[in-house]
SEDRENPA-525646 format. One line per 8 residues: number of its first residue (from 1); their letters; for each residue x, z, y of N, C-alpha, C, O, CB. Coordinates in nm, 2 decimals, padded with zeros to 4 digits. Glycine has a CB too. Layout:
NUM) a) X Z Y X Z Y X Z Y X Z Y X Z Y | ...
END
This chain:
1) magagdms) -19.27 12.39 05.67 -19.13 12.44 05.65 -19.14 12.57 05.58 -19.22 12.65 05.60 -19.07 12.45 05.79 | -19.05 12.59 05.48 -19.05 12.71 05.40 -19.00 12.83 05.48 -18.92 12.81 05.58 -18.96 12.69 05.28 | -19.04 12.95 05.45 -18.99 13.07 05.51 -18.85 13.10 05.47 -18.80 13.04 05.37 -19.09 13.18 05.48 | -18.79 13.19 05.53 -18.65 13.23 05.50 -18.64 13.28 05.36 -18.53 13.25 05.30 -18.60 13.34 05.60 | -18.74 13.34 05.30 -18.73 13.38 05.16 -18.73 13.27 05.07 -18.69 13.28 04.95 -18.84 13.47 05.13 | -18.78 13.15 05.11 -18.79 13.04 05.02 -18.67 12.94 05.04 -18.66 12.84 04.97 -18.92 12.96 05.04 | -18.59 12.97 05.14 -18.48 12.88 05.18 -18.37 12.88 05.07 -18.34 12.98 05.01 -18.42 12.92 05.31 | -18.32 12.76 05.04 -18.22 12.74 04.94 -18.09 12.80 04.99 -18.07 12.81 05.12 -18.20 12.60 04.89
9) mmgimrmm) -17.99 12.83 04.91 -17.86 12.87 04.95 -17.79 12.77 05.04 -17.73 12.80 05.14 -17.77 12.90 04.83 | -17.81 12.64 05.00 -17.75 12.54 05.09 -17.82 12.53 05.22 -17.75 12.51 05.32 -17.76 12.40 05.02 | -17.95 12.55 05.23 -18.02 12.55 05.36 -17.97 12.67 05.44 -17.94 12.65 05.56 -18.17 12.57 05.34 | -17.95 12.78 05.38 -17.89 12.90 05.46 -17.75 12.87 05.50 -17.72 12.90 05.62 -17.89 13.03 05.37 | -17.67 12.81 05.42 -17.53 12.78 05.46 -17.53 12.68 05.57 -17.45 12.69 05.66 -17.45 12.72 05.34 | -17.62 12.58 05.57 -17.62 12.48 05.67 -17.66 12.54 05.81 -17.60 12.52 05.91 -17.72 12.36 05.64 | -17.76 12.63 05.80 -17.80 12.70 05.92 -17.69 12.79 05.97 -17.66 12.79 06.09 -17.92 12.79 05.89 | -17.62 12.86 05.88 -17.51 12.95 05.93 -17.39 12.88 05.98 -17.32 12.93 06.06 -17.47 13.04 05.81
17) mgrdgmam) -17.37 12.76 05.93 -17.25 12.68 05.98 -17.27 12.62 06.12 -17.18 12.59 06.18 -17.22 12.57 05.88 | -17.40 12.62 06.16 -17.43 12.57 06.30 -17.40 12.68 06.40 -17.38 12.79 06.37 -17.57 12.52 06.31 | -17.40 12.64 06.53 -17.38 12.73 06.64 -17.48 12.85 06.64 -17.44 12.97 06.66 -17.38 12.66 06.77 | -17.60 12.82 06.61 -17.70 12.93 06.61 -17.67 13.03 06.50 -17.68 13.15 06.52 -17.84 12.87 06.59 | -17.64 12.98 06.39 -17.60 13.07 06.27 -17.48 13.16 06.30 -17.47 13.27 06.27 -17.58 12.99 06.15 | -17.38 13.09 06.37 -17.26 13.17 06.40 -17.29 13.28 06.50 -17.24 13.39 06.50 -17.15 13.07 06.46 | -17.37 13.24 06.60 -17.41 13.34 06.70 -17.49 13.45 06.64 -17.47 13.57 06.67 -17.50 13.27 06.81 | -17.58 13.42 06.54 -17.65 13.52 06.47 -17.56 13.62 06.39 -17.58 13.74 06.39 -17.76 13.46 06.38
25) mgamarhv) -17.46 13.56 06.32 -17.37 13.64 06.25 -17.29 13.73 06.34 -17.27 13.85 06.31 -17.27 13.55 06.17 | -17.25 13.68 06.46 -17.18 13.77 06.56 -17.27 13.88 06.60 -17.22 13.99 06.62 -17.13 13.68 06.67 | -17.40 13.85 06.63 -17.49 13.96 06.68 -17.51 14.06 06.57 -17.51 14.18 06.60 -17.62 13.89 06.72 | -17.52 14.01 06.44 -17.54 14.11 06.33 -17.42 14.20 06.32 -17.44 14.32 06.29 -17.57 14.03 06.20 | -17.30 14.15 06.34 -17.18 14.23 06.33 -17.18 14.33 06.44 -17.13 14.44 06.41 -17.06 14.14 06.33 | -17.22 14.29 06.56 -17.22 14.39 06.67 -17.32 14.50 06.65 -17.30 14.61 06.71 -17.25 14.32 06.80 | -17.42 14.48 06.57 -17.53 14.58 06.56 -17.53 14.65 06.42 -17.63 14.71 06.38 -17.66 14.52 06.58 | -17.41 14.65 06.35 -17.41 14.71 06.22 -17.43 14.86 06.22 -17.49 14.91 06.13 -17.27 14.68 06.16
33) egrlaflk) -17.39 14.93 06.32 -17.41 15.08 06.33 -17.56 15.11 06.34 -17.60 15.21 06.27 -17.33 15.14 06.45 | -17.63 15.03 06.41 -17.78 15.06 06.42 -17.84 15.03 06.28 -17.93 15.10 06.24 -17.84 14.97 06.53 | -17.80 14.92 06.22 -17.85 14.89 06.08 -17.82 15.00 05.99 -17.91 15.04 05.91 -17.80 14.76 06.03 | -17.70 15.05 05.99 -17.66 15.16 05.90 -17.74 15.29 05.93 -17.78 15.36 05.83 -17.51 15.20 05.92 | -17.76 15.32 06.05 -17.84 15.44 06.09 -17.99 15.42 06.03 -18.04 15.52 05.98 -17.85 15.47 06.24 | -18.04 15.31 06.05 -18.18 15.28 06.00 -18.18 15.29 05.85 -18.27 15.36 05.80 -18.22 15.14 06.04 | -18.09 15.23 05.78 -18.09 15.23 05.63 -18.07 15.38 05.58 -18.14 15.42 05.49 -17.98 15.14 05.58 | -17.98 15.45 05.64 -17.96 15.59 05.60 -18.08 15.67 05.61 -18.12 15.75 05.52 -17.84 15.65 05.68
41) telkitda) -18.15 15.65 05.72 -18.28 15.73 05.74 -18.38 15.68 05.65 -18.45 15.77 05.59 -18.32 15.71 05.89 | -18.40 15.55 05.63 -18.51 15.50 05.55 -18.48 15.54 05.40 -18.58 15.56 05.32 -18.52 15.35 05.56 | -18.36 15.54 05.36 -18.32 15.58 05.22 -18.33 15.73 05.20 -18.33 15.77 05.08 -18.18 15.52 05.19 | -18.34 15.80 05.30 -18.34 15.95 05.29 -18.22 16.00 05.21 -18.24 16.07 05.11 -18.47 15.99 05.23 | -18.10 15.96 05.26 -17.98 16.00 05.19 -17.96 16.15 05.20 -17.97 16.21 05.31 -17.86 15.92 05.25 | -17.94 16.21 05.08 -17.92 16.36 05.08 -17.77 16.39 05.10 -17.69 16.30 05.10 -17.97 16.41 04.94 | -17.74 16.52 05.12 -17.60 16.56 05.14 -17.52 16.53 05.01 -17.41 16.49 05.03 -17.60 16.71 05.16 | -17.58 16.54 04.90 -17.51 16.51 04.77 -17.48 16.36 04.76 -17.38 16.32 04.70 -17.59 16.55 04.65
49) qlplwnav) -17.56 16.28 04.82 -17.54 16.13 04.81 -17.45 16.08 04.93 -17.42 15.96 04.92 -17.68 16.06 04.82 | -17.42 16.16 05.02 -17.35 16.12 05.14 -17.22 16.05 05.11 -17.19 15.95 05.17 -17.33 16.24 05.23 | -17.13 16.11 05.02 -17.01 16.03 05.00 -17.03 15.89 04.94 -16.95 15.80 04.97 -16.92 16.11 04.90 | -17.13 15.88 04.86 -17.16 15.74 04.80 -17.21 15.65 04.91 -17.18 15.53 04.92 -17.26 15.75 04.69 | -17.30 15.71 05.00 -17.35 15.63 05.11 -17.24 15.59 05.21 -17.24 15.48 05.25 -17.46 15.72 05.19 | -17.14 15.68 05.23 -17.03 15.65 05.32 -16.95 15.53 05.27 -16.90 15.45 05.35 -16.94 15.77 05.34 | -16.94 15.52 05.14 -16.87 15.40 05.08 -16.94 15.27 05.11 -16.88 15.17 05.14 -16.84 15.42 04.93 | -17.08 15.28 05.10 -17.16 15.16 05.13 -17.15 15.13 05.27 -17.13 15.01 05.31 -17.31 15.19 05.09
57) adamrana) -17.16 15.23 05.36 -17.15 15.20 05.50 -17.01 15.14 05.54 -17.00 15.05 05.62 -17.17 15.34 05.58 | -16.90 15.19 05.48 -16.77 15.14 05.51 -16.76 14.99 05.46 -16.70 14.91 05.53 -16.66 15.22 05.44 | -16.82 14.96 05.35 -16.82 14.82 05.30 -16.90 14.73 05.40 -16.86 14.62 05.43 -16.88 14.81 05.16 | -17.01 14.78 05.44 -17.09 14.70 05.54 -17.02 14.68 05.67 -17.03 14.58 05.73 -17.23 14.77 05.56 | -16.95 14.79 05.72 -16.88 14.77 05.84 -16.76 14.67 05.83 -16.74 14.59 05.91 -16.82 14.91 05.89 | -16.69 14.68 05.72 -16.58 14.59 05.69 -16.63 14.45 05.68 -16.57 14.35 05.74 -16.50 14.63 05.57 | -16.74 14.43 05.61 -16.80 14.29 05.59 -16.85 14.24 05.72 -16.83 14.12 05.75 -16.91 14.30 05.49 | -16.91 14.32 05.80 -16.96 14.28 05.93 -16.85 14.24 06.02 -16.86 14.14 06.10 -17.04 14.39 06.00
65) ktmgdmag) -16.73 14.31 06.02 -16.62 14.28 06.10 -16.56 14.14 06.06 -16.53 14.06 06.14 -16.51 14.38 06.09 | -16.55 14.12 05.93 -16.50 14.00 05.88 -16.59 13.88 05.92 -16.54 13.78 05.96 -16.48 14.00 05.72 | -16.72 13.90 05.89 -16.81 13.79 05.93 -16.82 13.76 06.08 -16.83 13.65 06.12 -16.95 13.82 05.87 | -16.81 13.87 06.16 -16.81 13.86 06.30 -16.69 13.79 06.35 -16.70 13.70 06.44 -16.82 13.99 06.37 | -16.57 13.82 06.30 -16.45 13.76 06.33 -16.45 13.61 06.30 -16.41 13.52 06.37 -16.33 13.83 06.27 | -16.50 13.58 06.18 -16.51 13.44 06.13 -16.61 13.36 06.22 -16.58 13.25 06.26 -16.56 13.44 05.99 | -16.72 13.42 06.25 -16.82 13.36 06.34 -16.76 13.33 06.48 -16.78 13.22 06.53 -16.95 13.44 06.36 | -16.69 13.42 06.53 -16.62 13.41 06.66 -16.52 13.29 06.66 -16.51 13.22 06.75 -16.56 13.53 06.70
73) gmmggsqa) -16.44 13.29 06.55 -16.34 13.18 06.54 -16.41 13.04 06.52 -16.36 12.95 06.58 -16.25 13.21 06.42 | -16.52 13.04 06.45 -16.58 12.91 06.43 -16.66 12.87 06.55 -16.68 12.75 06.58 -16.68 12.92 06.31 | -16.71 12.96 06.63 -16.78 12.93 06.75 -16.69 12.86 06.85 -16.73 12.77 06.93 -16.85 13.05 06.82 | -16.56 12.90 06.85 -16.46 12.84 06.95 -16.42 12.70 06.91 -16.38 12.62 06.99 -16.34 12.93 06.95 | -16.44 12.67 06.78 -16.40 12.53 06.73 -16.51 12.43 06.74 -16.63 12.47 06.77 -16.35 12.54 06.59 | -16.48 12.31 06.73 -16.58 12.21 06.73 -16.66 12.20 06.60 -16.60 12.22 06.49 -16.51 12.07 06.76 | -16.78 12.18 06.61 -16.87 12.16 06.49 -16.85 12.02 06.43 -16.89 12.00 06.32 -17.01 12.19 06.52 | -16.80 11.93 06.51 -16.77 11.80 06.46 -16.64 11.80 06.39 -16.56 11.89 06.40 -16.77 11.69 06.58
81) gmlpekla) -16.62 11.70 06.31 -16.50 11.69 06.23 -16.51 11.60 06.12 -16.62 11.55 06.08 -16.45 11.83 06.19 | -16.40 11.57 06.05 -16.40 11.49 05.94 -16.45 11.57 05.82 -16.45 11.69 05.82 -16.25 11.44 05.91 | -16.50 11.49 05.72 -16.55 11.55 05.60 -16.46 11.66 05.54 -16.51 11.77 05.50 -16.59 11.45 05.50 | -16.33 11.63 05.52 -16.24 11.73 05.46 -16.24 11.86 05.54 -16.23 11.97 05.48 -16.10 11.68 05.45 | -16.24 11.85 05.67 -16.24 11.97 05.76 -16.37 12.05 05.74 -16.37 12.17 05.73 -16.22 11.93 05.90 | -16.48 11.98 05.74 -16.61 12.04 05.72 -16.62 12.11 05.58 -16.67 12.23 05.57 -16.73 11.94 05.73 | -16.57 12.05 05.48 -16.57 12.11 05.35 -16.48 12.23 05.34 -16.52 12.33 05.28 -16.53 12.00 05.24 | -16.37 12.22 05.40 -16.27 12.34 05.41 -16.34 12.45 05.48 -16.32 12.57 05.44 -16.14 12.30 05.48
89) mrekmmta) -16.41 12.43 05.59 -16.48 12.53 05.66 -16.58 12.60 05.57 -16.60 12.72 05.57 -16.54 12.48 05.79 | -16.66 12.52 05.50 -16.77 12.57 05.42 -16.71 12.65 05.30 -16.76 12.75 05.26 -16.86 12.46 05.36 | -16.60 12.60 05.25 -16.53 12.67 05.14 -16.48 12.81 05.19 -16.50 12.91 05.12 -16.41 12.59 05.08 | -16.42 12.81 05.31 -16.38 12.94 05.36 -16.49 13.04 05.38 -16.48 13.15 05.35 -16.30 12.91 05.50 | -16.60 12.98 05.43 -16.72 13.07 05.46 -16.78 13.12 05.33 -16.81 13.24 05.32 -16.83 12.99 05.53 | -16.79 13.04 05.23 -16.84 13.08 05.10 -16.75 13.18 05.03 -16.80 13.27 04.97 -16.87 12.96 05.01 | -16.62 13.16 05.04 -16.53 13.25 04.98 -16.54 13.39 05.05 -16.53 13.49 04.98 -16.38 13.20 05.00 | -16.55 13.39 05.18 -16.57 13.51 05.25 -16.70 13.58 05.21 -16.70 13.71 05.20 -16.56 13.49 05.41
97) hlealrkf) -16.80 13.51 05.20 -16.93 13.57 05.16 -16.92 13.63 05.01 -16.97 13.73 04.99 -17.04 13.46 05.16 | -16.85 13.56 04.93 -16.83 13.61 04.79 -16.75 13.74 04.79 -16.79 13.83 04.72 -16.77 13.50 04.70 | -16.65 13.74 04.87 -16.57 13.86 04.88 -16.65 13.98 04.93 -16.64 14.09 04.89 -16.44 13.84 04.96 | -16.73 13.95 05.04 -16.81 14.05 05.10 -16.92 14.10 05.00 -16.94 14.22 04.99 -16.89 13.99 05.22 | -16.97 14.01 04.92 -17.07 14.05 04.82 -17.01 14.14 04.71 -17.07 14.24 04.67 -17.13 13.93 04.75 | -16.89 14.10 04.67 -16.82 14.19 04.57 -16.79 14.33 04.62 -16.80 14.42 04.55 -16.69 14.12 04.52 | -16.74 14.34 04.74 -16.71 14.47 04.80 -16.84 14.55 04.82 -16.85 14.67 04.79 -16.65 14.45 04.94 | -16.95 14.48 04.86 -17.07 14.55 04.88 -17.13 14.60 04.75 -17.17 14.72 04.74 -17.18 14.46 04.95
105) kaavdply) -17.13 14.52 04.65 -17.18 14.55 04.51 -17.10 14.67 04.45 -17.16 14.76 04.40 -17.17 14.43 04.42 | -16.97 14.67 04.47 -16.88 14.78 04.42 -16.92 14.91 04.48 -16.91 15.02 04.42 -16.73 14.75 04.44 | -16.96 14.91 04.61 -17.00 15.03 04.68 -17.14 15.07 04.65 -17.17 15.19 04.64 -16.98 15.01 04.83 | -17.23 14.97 04.63 -17.37 15.00 04.61 -17.40 15.05 04.47 -17.49 15.14 04.46 -17.46 14.87 04.64 | -17.34 15.00 04.37 -17.37 15.04 04.23 -17.37 15.19 04.21 -17.47 15.24 04.16 -17.27 14.97 04.14 | -17.26 15.26 04.25 -17.27 15.41 04.23 -17.38 15.48 04.31 -17.44 15.57 04.26 -17.13 15.47 04.26 | -17.40 15.43 04.43 -17.50 15.49 04.52 -17.64 15.47 04.45 -17.72 15.56 04.44 -17.50 15.44 04.66 | -17.67 15.35 04.41 -17.80 15.31 04.35 -17.82 15.40 04.23 -17.94 15.44 04.21 -17.80 15.16 04.32
113) aalgdeqk) -17.72 15.42 04.15 -17.74 15.50 04.03 -17.77 15.65 04.06 -17.84 15.71 03.98 -17.61 15.50 03.94 | -17.73 15.69 04.18 -17.76 15.83 04.22 -17.89 15.84 04.30 -17.93 15.96 04.33 -17.65 15.88 04.31 | -17.96 15.73 04.33 -18.08 15.74 04.41 -18.20 15.78 04.32 -18.20 15.75 04.20 -18.11 15.61 04.47 | -18.30 15.84 04.38 -18.43 15.87 04.31 -18.51 15.75 04.31 -18.48 15.65 04.37 -18.50 15.99 04.38 | -18.62 15.75 04.23 -18.71 15.64 04.22 -18.76 15.58 04.35 -18.76 15.46 04.37 -18.83 15.67 04.13 | -18.80 15.67 04.44 -18.85 15.62 04.57 -18.74 15.56 04.65 -18.76 15.46 04.72 -18.92 15.74 04.65 | -18.62 15.62 04.65 -18.51 15.57 04.72 -18.47 15.43 04.67 -18.44 15.34 04.74 -18.39 15.67 04.71 | -18.48 15.42 04.54 -18.44 15.29 04.48 -18.54 15.18 04.52 -18.50 15.07 04.55 -18.45 15.30 04.32
121) ktadelli) -18.67 15.22 04.53 -18.77 15.12 04.58 -18.74 15.08 04.72 -18.75 14.96 04.75 -18.91 15.18 04.57 | -18.70 15.17 04.80 -18.67 15.14 04.94 -18.54 15.06 04.95 -18.53 14.96 05.02 -18.65 15.27 05.02 | -18.44 15.09 04.87 -18.32 15.01 04.86 -18.34 14.87 04.82 -18.29 14.78 04.87 -18.22 15.08 04.77 | -18.43 14.85 04.72 -18.47 14.72 04.67 -18.53 14.64 04.78 -18.51 14.51 04.79 -18.57 14.73 04.55 | -18.60 14.70 04.87 -18.67 14.63 04.98 -18.58 14.60 05.10 -18.59 14.50 05.17 -18.79 14.71 05.03 | -18.48 14.69 05.12 -18.41 14.69 05.25 -18.26 14.65 05.25 -18.21 14.60 05.34 -18.42 14.82 05.32 | -18.19 14.68 05.14 -18.05 14.66 05.14 -18.00 14.52 05.14 -17.89 14.49 05.20 -17.99 14.72 05.02 | -18.08 14.42 05.09 -18.04 14.28 05.10 -18.16 14.21 05.17 -18.26 14.19 05.11 -18.00 14.22 04.97
129) gpmgmm) -18.13 14.16 05.29 -18.24 14.08 05.36 -18.22 13.94 05.34 -18.13 13.89 05.26 -18.24 14.12 05.51 | -18.29 13.85 05.41 -18.28 13.71 05.39 -18.15 13.65 05.43 -18.11 13.55 05.38 -18.39 13.64 05.47 | -18.07 13.72 05.51 -17.94 13.68 05.55 -17.83 13.75 05.48 -17.71 13.74 05.52 -17.93 13.69 05.70 | -17.86 13.82 05.38 -17.75 13.89 05.30 -17.75 14.04 05.32 -17.85 14.10 05.36 -17.62 13.84 05.34 | -17.63 14.10 05.30 -17.62 14.24 05.30 -17.59 14.31 05.43 -17.51 14.40 05.43 -17.53 14.28 05.19 | -17.64 14.26 05.53 -17.61 14.33 05.66 -17.73 14.39 05.71 -17.73 14.46 05.82 -17.56 14.23 05.76
END
């Protein structure tokens, strides 16, 4: 079996559409503040970079809330259903992920431009994990 880094986008989506994936998204949303504290420390954000970092943190918080709310709503519903319902659910999830990515990118681009070389290296390693930008 391939590792998470080798998993296709469809494989990730299938995993996330299941109950375990929804539970994981909910857990990630609940722990966003810890992730933000870790990232801020590891990136060694300076006082001058703080306003740019705060925009990234706000985007991550908003995205975590959206994904957590979506996961909670999907956990309450049945995973069974007709093909049109399953496709609609996947479309909703992918649309939400695309919107989250766009918000995150809009916040990250200015911060990344202001980072030093070592900070960029750390950002390259940590800001997007196997499950996305949380």
